[in-house]
NULUM-964193 format. One record per residue (C-alpha): x, y, z; residue in three letters. Coordinates in steps of 0.1 Angstrom, whole numbers, padded with zeros to 4 digits, always signed. Example, Ala and Ser with C-alpha at 12.3 -4.5 7.8 and 13.67 -1.06 7.14 Angstrom:
<sites>
+0123-0045+0078ALA +0137-0011+0071SER 
</sites>
This chain:
<sites>
-0638+0441-0103MET -0626+0443-0138VAL -0606+0465-0161VAL -0628+0493-0173ALA -0624+0502-0209LYS -0639+0532-0226ALA -0676+0525-0223LEU -0707+0547-0231PRO -0717+0571-0203MET -0748+0559-0184SER -0776+0583-0176LYS -0789+0565-0145ASN -0754+0561-0130ARG -0759+0527-0114LYS -0723+0516-0121ILE -0692+0538-0114ALA -0658+0534-0130GLU -0633+0542-0103VAL -0595+0548-0104ALA -0578+0539-0071VAL -0542+0548-0061PRO -0527+0513-0064VAL -0498+0502-0087PRO -0520+0484-0112VAL -0530+0496-0147LEU -0566+0487-0142ASN -0596+0508-0132THR -0625+0491-0115PHE -0663+0489-0115HIS -0685+0495-0085TYR -0723+0495-0080ARG -0737+0528-0069VAL -0762+0525-0040PRO -0797+0541-0047GLU -0791+0568-0022GLY -0760+0581-0041LEU -0771+0579-0077THR -0785+0614-0078ASP -0755+0631-0062ILE -0725+0611-0075ILE -0707+0629-0103SER -0676+0627-0125LEU -0643+0636-0108GLY -0656+0631-0073GLN -0636+0611-0047ARG -0654+0581-0033VAL -0646+0555-0007LEU -0646+0520-0021VAL -0637+0485-0008PRO -0605+0471-0023PHE -0596+0437-0011GLY -0594+0439+0027SER -0590+0476+0026ARG -0611+0507+0019ARG -0595+0532-0005LEU -0603+0567-0018ALA -0606+0566-0055GLY -0619+0590-0083HIS -0650+0585-0104VAL -0639+0587-0140ILE -0670+0573-0158GLY -0704+0557-0156PHE -0705+0526-0179PRO -0738+0511-0189GLU -0728+0475-0181THR -0700+0455-0165SER -0686+0421-0173GLU -0691+0410-0137LEU -0726+0404-0124LYS -0717+0409-0087LYS -0701+0442-0080LEU -0690+0457-0047LYS -0707+0490-0036GLU -0694+0525-0034VAL -0691+0533+0003GLY -0695+0570+0005GLU -0687+0603-0014ILE -0659+0622+0002LEU -0662+0655-0016ASP -0692+0678-0021ARG -0677+0692-0053GLU -0657+0672-0078PRO -0619+0676-0074GLU -0613+0670-0111LEU -0624+0694-0138ILE -0629+0678-0172PRO -0597+0693-0187ASP -0576+0678-0159ILE -0594+0645-0161LEU -0587+0642-0198GLU -0550+0653-0193LEU -0545+0626-0166CYS -0561+0600-0189ARG -0536+0609-0216TRP -0507+0609-0192ALA -0517+0575-0177SER -0517+0560-0212ASP -0486+0576-0225TYR -0464+0571-0194TYR -0479+0536-0187VAL -0488+0547-0152SER -0519+0537-0131PRO -0545+0564-0134LEU -0551+0564-0096GLY -0514+0573-0090GLN -0516+0600-0117VAL -0544+0616-0098PHE -0524+0613-0066LYS -0496+0633-0081SER -0519+0658-0099ALA -0542+0668-0071LEU -0540+0686-0037VAL -0557+0660-0014GLN -0564+0652+0021GLY -0553+0618+0034THR -0576+0588+0035THR -0558+0558+0049GLN -0567+0523+0061THR -0546+0512+0090LYS -0546+0481+0111LYS -0557+0491+0146SER -0561+0473+0180ALA -0595+0472+0197CYS -0605+0457+0231LEU -0623+0424+0232THR -0648+0414+0259GLU -0620+0394+0276LYS -0598+0425+0275GLY -0626+0446+0292LEU -0629+0419+0319ASN -0592+0420+0325TYR -0594+0458+0331LEU -0624+0454+0355GLU -0603+0429+0376ALA -0583+0459+0386GLY -0548+0445+0381GLN -0520+0471+0378GLU -0494+0459+0353ASP -0481+0468+0318GLU -0509+0448+0302THR -0536+0468+0320SER -0518+0501+0312SER -0519+0492+0275THR -0555+0480+0276LEU -0565+0512+0294ARG -0549+0533+0266LEU -0569+0513+0240ILE -0601+0517+0260ALA -0597+0554+0263ARG -0591+0560+0226ARG -0615+0533+0213GLY -0587+0520+0189SER -0550+0525+0186VAL -0530+0520+0153PRO -0508+0488+0155VAL -0477+0508+0145GLN -0481+0530+0176THR -0484+0499+0199LEU -0455+0482+0183GLU -0433+0512+0190ARG -0445+0512+0226LYS -0445+0475+0234LEU -0426+0457+0207GLY -0440+0433+0182ARG -0438+0401+0204SER -0458+0416+0233LYS -0484+0429+0209LEU -0488+0394+0194ARG -0491+0380+0229LYS -0520+0403+0237LEU -0537+0392+0205GLU -0530+0355+0211SER -0545+0358+0246GLU -0576+0374+0230GLN -0574+0405+0250LEU -0573+0426+0218ILE -0584+0421+0182SER -0568+0437+0152LEU -0591+0454+0127GLU -0589+0475+0096GLN -0598+0511+0105LYS -0603+0541+0082LEU -0586+0574+0090PHE -0599+0602+0068HIS -0583+0636+0072HIS -0598+0660+0046PRO -0581+0693+0038LEU -0604+0722+0049LYS -0603+0760+0048PRO -0586+0776+0078LYS -0612+0793+0099LEU -0604+0825+0119LEU -0626+0837+0148ALA -0639+0873+0147PHE -0660+0890+0173TYR -0688+0916+0169ARG -0715+0932+0190VAL -0747+0912+0191LYS -0777+0932+0179GLY -0784+0967+0194GLU -0765+0960+0226THR -0763+0989+0250GLU -0734+0996+0274SER -0732+0980+0308LEU -0735+1013+0325GLY -0713+1018+0355GLY -0708+0980+0360ARG -0677+0961+0348ALA -0658+0991+0334PRO -0632+0969+0316LYS -0660+0949+0299GLN -0676+0982+0290ASN -0644+0995+0274LEU -0639+0963+0254LEU -0675+0963+0243LEU -0672+0998+0230GLY -0640+0989+0211LEU -0656+0959+0195ILE -0686+0982+0185ARG -0663+1007+0169SER -0642+0982+0150LEU -0672+0962+0138GLY -0656+0928+0132LEU -0623+0922+0151VAL -0600+0893+0160THR -0590+0884+0195LEU -0553+0892+0186GLU -0563+0928+0177ARG -0582+0932+0210LEU -0552+0919+0229LYS -0532+0948+0215GLU -0555+0971+0235GLU -0562+0950+0265GLU -0541+0920+0277LYS -0570+0904+0295SER -0592+0905+0263ALA -0596+0867+0261PRO -0612+0866+0296ARG -0633+0897+0290LEU -0646+0885+0256VAL -0656+0852+0272ARG -0676+0871+0298GLN -0693+0892+0272LEU -0702+0861+0252GLU -0717+0845+0283GLU -0739+0876+0288LYS -0750+0874+0252GLY -0735+0908+0243LEU -0710+0897+0217VAL -0709+0868+0193GLU -0682+0848+0175LYS -0681+0847+0137VAL -0659+0822+0118LEU -0645+0833+0085LYS -0623+0814+0061ALA -0587+0828+0062GLN -0564+0824+0033LEU -0531+0807+0042ARG -0509+0829+0021GLN -0473+0818+0014PRO -0449+0844+0028ARG -0418+0856+0009PHE -0394+0884+0013ARG -0404+0909-0014PRO -0381+0916-0043TYR -0381+0949-0061LYS -0389+0951-0098GLY -0418+0940-0119GLY -0426+0973-0136ARG -0428+0972-0174PRO -0395+0981-0192VAL -0388+0994-0226ARG -0385+0965-0251LEU -0355+0963-0274ASN -0360+0954-0311GLN -0356+0916-0305GLU -0380+0916-0276GLN -0405+0937-0295HIS -0405+0912-0324GLN -0410+0883-0301ALA -0439+0899-0283VAL -0454+0909-0317LYS -0454+0872-0329GLU -0468+0860-0296ILE -0497+0886-0298ARG -0505+0874-0333ALA -0507+0838-0321ALA -0529+0847-0292LEU -0552+0866-0315ASP -0555+0836-0338SER -0569+0814-0310GLY -0550+0784-0322CYS -0525+0761-0305PHE -0490+0776-0311SER -0458+0763-0295PRO -0429+0788-0293PHE -0392+0782-0283LEU -0379+0815-0268LEU -0341+0810-0271TYR -0323+0840-0256GLY -0289+0843-0241VAL -0287+0848-0203THR -0298+0884-0194GLY -0316+0889-0227SER -0349+0898-0211GLY -0369+0866-0216LYS -0388+0874-0184THR -0402+0907-0198GLU -0414+0888-0229VAL -0432+0865-0205TYR -0448+0894-0187MET -0460+0910-0219GLN -0475+0876-0230ALA -0493+0873-0197ILE -0507+0908-0199ARG -0521+0901-0234GLN -0536+0867-0223THR -0553+0882-0193LEU -0567+0910-0215ALA -0585+0883-0235GLN -0601+0869-0203GLY -0579+0837-0203LYS -0557+0821-0177GLY -0520+0815-0175VAL -0498+0787-0161ILE -0462+0798-0154PHE -0439+0768-0147LEU -0405+0772-0130LEU -0379+0744-0126PRO -0368+0750-0090GLU -0385+0763-0058ILE -0354+0785-0053SER -0366+0806-0083LEU -0401+0811-0070THR -0398+0840-0045PRO -0380+0862-0071GLN -0404+0855-0100VAL -0434+0855-0076TYR -0426+0890-0065SER -0421+0902-0101GLN -0454+0887-0112VAL -0473+0899-0082CYS -0458+0934-0086ASN -0472+0934-0121ARG -0505+0916-0118PHE -0515+0919-0081GLY -0537+0893-0064GLU -0545+0874-0096ARG -0515+0851-0088VAL -0517+0817-0070ALA -0486+0797-0061LEU -0483+0760-0063LEU -0452+0740-0053HIS -0441+0713-0029SER -0424+0738-0006GLY -0457+0750+0007LEU -0476+0734+0035SER -0505+0712+0026ARG -0529+0738+0039GLY -0512+0766+0019GLU -0513+0745-0013ARG -0550+0737-0007PHE -0559+0774-0003ASP -0539+0784-0035GLN -0556+0755-0054TRP -0590+0768-0043ARG -0582+0803-0055LEU -0576+0789-0090ILE -0606+0765-0089LYS -0630+0792-0078GLN -0617+0816-0105GLY -0603+0841-0080ARG -0568+0837-0095ALA -0561+0833-0132ASP -0523+0830-0130ILE -0510+0797-0116ALA -0472+0800-0108LEU -0452+0770-0096GLY -0431+0740-0102ALA -0439+0710-0124ARG -0472+0700-0106SER -0487+0734-0114ALA -0493+0720-0149ILE -0524+0703-0133PHE -0537+0737-0120ALA -0576+0737-0125PRO -0577+0767-0148LEU -0609+0765-0169ARG -0601+0790-0197ASN -0565+0784-0204LEU -0548+0807-0228GLY -0510+0805-0222LEU -0485+0781-0206ILE -0449+0794-0200ILE -0422+0768-0192VAL -0392+0788-0180ASP -0357+0771-0182GLU -0375+0743-0202GLU -0342+0723-0204HIS -0341+0716-0167GLU -0342+0679-0156ALA -0363+0689-0126SER -0394+0691-0148TYR -0392+0653-0150LYS -0410+0637-0121GLN -0394+0606-0105GLU -0413+0580-0085GLY -0445+0561-0094ALA -0457+0586-0121PHE -0428+0596-0142ARG -0441+0625-0163TYR -0424+0654-0179HIS -0441+0687-0172ALA -0428+0704-0204ARG -0443+0677-0225ASP -0476+0677-0206LEU -0476+0715-0211ALA -0476+0710-0249LEU -0504+0684-0247ILE -0526+0705-0224ARG -0521+0736-0245ALA -0529+0717-0277LYS -0562+0704-0262ARG -0571+0739-0250ALA -0560+0756-0282ARG -0536+0777-0261ALA -0501+0791-0266LEU -0470+0775-0251VAL -0437+0794-0246ILE -0406+0772-0239LEU -0379+0795-0227GLY -0342+0789-0221SER -0307+0802-0228ALA -0296+0766-0233THR -0326+0747-0248PRO -0328+0710-0245ALA -0314+0694-0277LEU -0348+0679-0285GLU -0366+0713-0281SER -0341+0731-0303PHE -0343+0703-0329TYR -0381+0707-0330ASN -0377+0744-0337SER -0353+0736-0366GLN -0378+0711-0380THR -0407+0734-0378LYS -0425+0716-0350LYS -0423+0748-0329SER -0417+0784-0338LEU -0383+0799-0328PRO -0381+0833-0311LEU -0345+0844-0307ILE -0329+0870-0284LEU -0292+0872-0293LYS -0283+0902-0272LYS -0285+0912-0235ARG -0308+0940-0226VAL -0295+0975-0228GLU -0266+0963-0249GLY -0248+0949-0219ARG -0218+0926-0228PRO -0217+0889-0221MET -0193+0881-0193PRO -0157+0873-0202GLU -0150+0836-0196VAL -0115+0824-0186VAL -0107+0787-0186VAL -0081+0776-0161VAL -0064+0743-0169ASP -0060+0726-0135MET -0037+0699-0150ARG -0008+0723-0151HIS +0009+0744-0125LYS -0015+0773-0132GLY -0040+0754-0111GLY -0033+0750-0074ALA -0026+0714-0065ALA -0038+0716-0029LYS -0060+0746-0029SER -0097+0746-0040LEU -0091+0779-0058LEU -0066+0785-0086SER -0043+0816-0083PRO -0064+0832-0111ARG -0097+0827-0093LEU -0082+0836-0059PHE -0069+0869-0073GLN -0102+0877-0090ALA -0121+0872-0057LEU -0097+0896-0040GLU -0103+0922-0067GLU -0141+0917-0066THR -0143+0921-0028LEU -0120+0952-0029ALA -0145+0969-0053LYS -0174+0961-0030GLY -0190+0938-0055ARG -0203+0902-0051GLN -0191+0868-0063ALA -0207+0833-0068ILE -0187+0801-0064LEU -0203+0771-0081PHE -0195+0735-0070LEU -0221+0710-0079ASN -0214+0686-0050ARG -0231+0685-0017ARG -0215+0678+0016GLY -0180+0682+0030GLU -0161+0656+0009SER -0171+0630-0017THR -0156+0600-0001PHE -0134+0588+0029VAL -0105+0564+0023LEU -0078+0547+0044CYS -0045+0551+0024PRO -0029+0523+0044GLU -0053+0494+0034CYS -0075+0511+0007GLY -0107+0507+0027PHE -0134+0532+0017ALA -0167+0539+0035TYR -0195+0528+0013ARG -0233+0527+0019CYS -0244+0492+0030PRO -0277+0496+0010TYR -0265+0515-0022CYS -0236+0512-0047SER -0221+0545-0037VAL -0195+0560-0014SER -0207+0577+0018LEU -0203+0615+0017VAL -0189+0633+0047SER -0209+0661+0063HIS -0206+0684+0093ASN -0169+0690+0089GLN -0163+0653+0084GLY -0179+0641+0116SER -0209+0624+0098ILE -0210+0602+0068LEU -0242+0601+0048ARG -0256+0584+0017CYS -0273+0609-0006HIS -0297+0582-0020TYR -0311+0564+0011CYS -0300+0589+0038ASN -0281+0562+0058PHE -0256+0578+0081SER -0229+0569+0106LEU -0203+0588+0127ALA -0168+0588+0113LEU -0143+0570+0136LYS -0107+0580+0142GLU -0094+0546+0132ARG -0100+0526+0101CYS -0125+0499+0108PRO -0106+0475+0085ASN -0069+0479+0096CYS -0072+0502+0126GLN -0049+0527+0109GLY -0051+0563+0119VAL -0044+0579+0085LYS -0080+0577+0073ILE -0089+0609+0054ARG -0115+0625+0032ALA -0110+0632-0005PHE -0129+0654-0030GLY -0143+0687-0019ALA -0180+0694-0015GLY -0199+0726-0011CYS -0196+0726+0027GLN -0158+0723+0025GLN -0157+0751+0000LEU -0177+0774+0022GLU -0154+0767+0052ARG -0123+0773+0030TYR -0136+0806+0017VAL -0145+0818+0052ARG -0110+0810+0063ARG -0091+0827+0035VAL -0115+0857+0033PHE -0123+0863+0069PRO -0136+0898+0062GLN -0162+0886+0036ALA -0198+0877+0043ARG -0202+0842+0030VAL -0232+0819+0028SER -0242+0786+0011ARG -0271+0776-0011ALA -0276+0738-0016ASP -0302+0712-0009SER -0289+0707+0026ASP -0298+0744+0033VAL -0331+0741+0014ALA -0342+0712+0036ALA -0352+0738+0063LYS -0383+0757+0052LYS -0375+0793+0043GLY -0337+0789+0047ALA -0328+0789+0010LEU -0352+0818+0003GLU -0335+0838+0031ALA -0300+0832+0016VAL -0310+0842-0019LEU -0328+0873-0006ALA -0297+0883+0013ASP -0276+0879-0019CYS -0301+0900-0038TYR -0301+0927-0011GLU -0263+0928-0011ARG -0260+0914+0024LYS -0236+0888+0012LEU -0202+0891-0005ASP -0197+0855-0016ILE -0224+0829-0023LEU -0213+0793-0025VAL -0238+0769-0041GLY -0248+0740-0063THR -0271+0739-0093GLN -0298+0756-0072LEU -0281+0789-0080ILE -0272+0781-0116ALA -0301+0795-0135HIS -0329+0820-0135GLY -0317+0842-0106LEU -0309+0878-0112ASP -0284+0893-0087PHE -0274+0928-0099PRO -0243+0930-0076GLY -0226+0898-0089VAL -0197+0906-0111ASP -0177+0873-0107LEU -0186+0837-0110VAL -0161+0810-0102GLY -0168+0774-0114VAL -0146+0754-0090VAL -0149+0720-0107ALA -0164+0721-0142ALA -0160+0683-0148ASP -0183+0669-0121THR -0210+0660-0146SER -0188+0650-0176LEU -0180+0615-0165ASN -0215+0602-0159PHE -0224+0571-0179PRO -0251+0589-0198ASP -0253+0602-0234PHE -0266+0635-0220ARG -0235+0642-0199ALA -0220+0667-0224GLY -0253+0685-0228GLU -0258+0688-0190ARG -0223+0701-0185THR -0227+0727-0212PHE -0261+0738-0198GLN -0248+0741-0162LEU -0217+0761-0172LEU -0236+0784-0195THR -0264+0790-0170GLN -0241+0797-0140VAL -0219+0819-0161ALA -0250+0839-0169GLY -0253+0851-0133ARG -0223+0874-0138ALA -0224+0909-0152GLY -0261+0915-0151ARG -0255+0953-0146VAL -0217+0959-0148LEU -0193+0939-0170PRO -0187+0905-0155GLY -0161+0877-0155GLN -0164+0839-0152VAL -0134+0817-0143ILE -0139+0780-0151VAL -0115+0755-0134GLN -0113+0722-0153THR -0092+0692-0161TYR -0108+0688-0195ASN -0104+0723-0212PRO -0106+0708-0247ASP -0139+0690-0242HIS -0164+0705-0267TYR -0190+0712-0240ALA -0165+0733-0220ILE -0150+0749-0251ARG -0184+0761-0264HIS -0197+0771-0230ALA -0166+0794-0226SER -0176+0812-0258ARG -0214+0814-0250HIS -0218+0794-0282ASP -0250+0773-0281TYR -0252+0768-0318LEU -0217+0755-0320GLY -0224+0731-0292PHE -0257+0720-0308TYR -0240+0712-0341ARG -0214+0689-0325GLU -0239+0673-0301GLU -0266+0667-0328ILE -0241+0650-0350LYS -0231+0626-0322PHE -0267+0619-0314ARG -0275+0611-0350LYS -0246+0587-0354GLU -0257+0567-0323LEU -0294+0570-0330ALA -0302+0587-0297TYR -0329+0612-0290PRO -0341+0633-0308PRO -0336+0607-0336PHE -0354+0580-0315CYS -0376+0575-0285ARG -0365+0555-0254LEU -0383+0536-0227VAL -0364+0525-0197LYS -0376+0494-0177LEU -0362+0493-0142ASP -0363+0461-0123VAL -0354+0460-0086SER -0355+0432-0061ALA -0341+0424-0027SER -0321+0395-0043ARG -0300+0401-0074GLU -0309+0368-0091PRO -0346+0378-0089ALA -0339+0411-0105ALA -0318+0396-0133GLN -0344+0368-0140GLN -0372+0393-0142THR -0352+0416-0165ALA -0344+0386-0187GLN -0381+0376-0187ARG -0390+0412-0198LEU -0366+0409-0227LYS -0381+0376-0238THR -0416+0392-0238LEU -0403+0422-0257ALA -0387+0399-0283GLU -0420+0380-0287GLU -0440+0412-0291ALA -0415+0428-0315ILE -0424+0402-0342HIS -0459+0417-0343LEU -0445+0449-0358PHE -0418+0435-0381ARG -0412+0437-0410PRO -0435+0468-0410GLN -0411+0486-0387ASP -0375+0475-0383ASN -0365+0505-0361SER -0374+0488-0329LEU -0345+0476-0308ALA -0338+0462-0273ILE -0308+0473-0253LEU -0299+0451-0224GLY -0307+0438-0199PRO -0277+0448-0178ALA -0271+0459-0142PRO -0279+0496-0137ALA -0250+0520-0132PRO -0263+0523-0096LEU -0265+0485-0093ALA -0279+0487-0057ARG -0301+0514-0043LEU -0319+0515-0010LYS -0312+0478-0004GLY -0325+0466-0037ARG -0306+0452-0067TYR -0313+0469-0100ARG -0313+0458-0136TRP -0323+0478-0167GLN -0337+0472-0201LEU -0342+0498-0228PHE -0368+0497-0256LEU -0358+0519-0285LYS -0378+0531-0316GLY -0381+0559-0341THR -0420+0559-0343ARG -0436+0568-0310PRO -0470+0551-0317ALA -0453+0518-0327VAL -0430+0520-0297LEU -0459+0525-0273HIS -0479+0497-0288SER -0448+0474-0284TRP -0444+0486-0248LEU -0480+0480-0239ARG -0479+0444-0253LYS -0446+0438-0234THR -0459+0452-0201ILE -0494+0439-0206GLY -0481+0403-0207ALA -0470+0406-0171ARG -0494+0433-0157GLY -0500+0414-0124LYS -0462+0412-0117GLU -0460+0450-0120LEU -0479+0453-0088SER -0459+0427-0069SER -0435+0437-0041GLN -0406+0417-0053ASN -0394+0423-0079PRO -0406+0458-0087TRP -0408+0469-0124VAL -0411+0506-0132SER -0416+0521-0166VAL -0399+0554-0175ASP -0410+0567-0209VAL -0386+0593-0224ASP -0361+0589-0195PRO -0337+0618-0188LEU -0313+0597-0167SER -0296+0565-0176MET -0287+0558-0140LEU 
</sites>
């Protein structure tokens, strides 16, 4: 096996280039057996040997020759039709190169797949069979009988049942052997059973009257499910079975679409455009007619009608016979927007996001791939939707950090949208009331075309924003709500209107401390405090999910004064329920969203005016339209200001502006912001709805420090189970970067190395973390430098200790 470079495509297809989902940057060559040369094709999944395992990989090419004379063989083809269409294959190739991510892992993130795993399993030996035949009754014979009945049992299952030592004893006594077994679970269409009368079947005459009645019902309905028959006759399952045995009816299996279910929202009908909207639609139509790649930045204040501009752009794109990808930053936005798009465009919409079951995602993916849906709506992974004639990509709330994927393949969906649209000669609309600084800078430097909506629809006013300085007596020292916010809530409830309280912290309290000795509960695996949940009874780490029960006494000094500090969303909800007992209160955060359908139900209740006060985190900060909300209270505006990240001010401004935009969508609204930093420029400009003022201050700060958009960054994260190993590897990376940098100087002196240093979260999930940043103003030169740095230690990238991960264009410095 060898690294496969771009080689000419072979006509006879005797060698296949395969990308497997392993953390190495190489792709590999395999020999294609004669029986498969006529049916193997580009983009198909194939089963290939990889070391001691067998893995499912994707065919990405057929080179004429290979550097190795002896190649392993392709095992079998797993798909009848290729999973990858050419457009997606090329996009994944580009993404793999740009983000320095293994191509196999890119495919794993991009595609809706079944699971093909190789697991170590236990099988009976001849000696084990003899042991069973001896007829002894003990724990060993019970285990051997289980293995004999199933043929083989995964080692993990037996370890849970017996323990590792007993399993090793069975192996050492040669009663079992451990072998690598393949488990392939392909995703398939859901088949539903229907029944129909077989041929020209006559009635049964006077015999079996119940069977006769059911036979007549099936004949009248033509093709009917068992559930429908049970509505008429409870004993339908037994009667249908009897009719089948007599050859009078037959079962027909039909593919059934697993359709995601949402509570419907009203709206979706076309509305009259104002002058600003009309101008934006006019420019979009002209760009669509030109058939050229055109990137637009749709910058419009909250409530300015950006969604209607999207709808008009979609209508014009569909009229040209082209497809649309509509990206949303959060699953919480999906039901409302999905309803609006479906109300407008009917069954042409397919939904793609991680909140769906694997079966639901598979069916939605097939709708797109088969051309039965030409609008793909969803979160970041929908950028890989297999639309063949793409005309438009919409990236709503384009500033959102959730478009950046974390994990093995760290792509940014907004940037991939631009790349995919450019390759397809399509249109891109990036929409936001608070554009990312880089996006707005690009619109000012003519890299994208600005479309500006300065006013809310129907001339509605922007909400009044009141900043409450919590440093002074105007803020309540012990209460979560200042007197001003408390009074505003009372007045809002008295008018029968709704309110949103925003606090961007999960849980009950942010940390638990003993005031007698200073002991604080911290995660044993991460460099963070444990957060209290469930009214303080449980402490949990939000990074590794470690949890423990809170004890009444301090584990350090046995003191009894241990208490929680810093309010979270759960505590705020309880407090509001207590002080406003007559109000209908609910909460929307990631703890609620963990249960399927729960977050959707809460947001639907708010939309339908079944709630009076909605308490929530950033999940409710953007994109949602609640006509009944007149008041928004920001309980703690400073939570994101003190992060060790140059984007902290930008994130704070965006969050405050977005959550403020939920107020006054119909009637005049009010926003009350509680803060300990009222003079900070992010809070000052957010209170005035002044994006341009914030942009001018922030862009000056970025330019002085040479941060994006005036440079590009690459973050190299090193983690290891021992801190010295992480530090040494980070230092080794710096040395390699310093050696590689001389290849580009003096041609380019903009390249710089920052670090290495411990990460702000120095320990995460039991591993110590160090960071190194590569910085440059010319992307092509920076990437060449990066590849030479990483290429010098490519084998180490795939080792288990230490891990090295590459994050190109990072959004977080943590």
